[in-house]
N, C-alpha and C positions, 0 to 999 in steps of 0.2 A: 248467546246464540251459535248452536252448532253450522257448521255448511249444512249437514242433512236436515238440521231442522228447519235452516232456512230454504232449503229446495223442498220442504212437507210444506212449509207456511205459503211459496209461491205457489206450489198446487193447488192447496186452499183459495190462494187470492185470485187463481186462474179459472178456478170453477166457480167462484161467486160470481166475475164479470162475464163469462160465459151466461150465465142466471141470472144475469139484470143485476145483480145486490151492490151495485156499487161503491157504497156506503162503507161495506165490509170488506172488499175485496180490496179497496184503498186503506182502509186499516191494518191490513195484513200485510201490504206492500211495505206502508212505514213503519212497521213490528220489523221486518225483515231488513229496511234501510235503518234501522238505530243500531243494527247489530255490526252491520257491514254498509257504511255511507255511499262505497263504489262500487257496488256489486250491480253489473250492471244487467243482469237479468231481473232484478228489483226495481230500478230504475225506468228499464226498458215495460215494465209490465203494468207500472203506476204511470207512466207515459200514456199507455193505451187505455186505461182505466178514466184518465185525464180529460183522455179524446173522447170517449164515449158519454163522459158526464158535462160536454159542451167546454171546457176548460182550456181551450186550444193553445193559448202564450205559456201557460204551465206542461201545457203534453209535449210541446215544441221542444223545450229547453233538456226535460227528460230524456224523449227520443236522441236529441241531439250527444245531449252527453252519455249513452249508451252507446250509440255508434264509435264515438273517442276512446273510450273502454276497452268497446267487446270492436276492432275494426276489420276483422275479419267474420263477422255473421250478418250475409248477407239479408236477412230476413230483419235485422234490426234498420240497415239502409232504405229497405223497400218500406219498412212502416214510416218511419220515418220523411218518404220521400210522398207518400200518401198524405201524411199531414200536410206538407207543406203544399201541395197541389189544393188541400182543401184551403188554405190560408191564402190560398189566389198567389203564389210564388211559384209559378209553372218552372222557371229556370235553375233554383233551388231544386226545386224534385226533380227536372231534367238529370242534374248531377248528382243526385244520391241514388235514383235508379243507374244510372251508369257506373256508379260506386260498386253497390249491390252485385253489378253483372262481372265486375272486373272481378270480384271476393268471389262468385261463381256465376261462370257464364249460362248455365243454365238453368238460373234459380228461373222460375215461370212469372211470378208475378214483377219481377220487375220489368219484364219483358212486355207483360199486361201493357203494366206502367205507363211504360213509353211508346 
């Protein structure tokens, strides 16, 4: 699968997630990851899908990995922080929000999270 094909697949996965079709979104993300296992966008999106599906431990691992692979993506850090907060890890969440703000000091979701 080409980078352009992965991008189209992830766009379909995002639309599926938004429409509540989580198994479809999951399958599309995994298809993109089969072609590029370290694609931070695919890891991040699959993490969001799993979070919505209630699979929080798996989601946390994927969101953390996406931040390591794409450390300059403030939204990745903020989404990871949101999950950490929901897992009852407020200190870890605060650190992730602060990292998002270091990347982009104007990133409103991270400011609101703090």
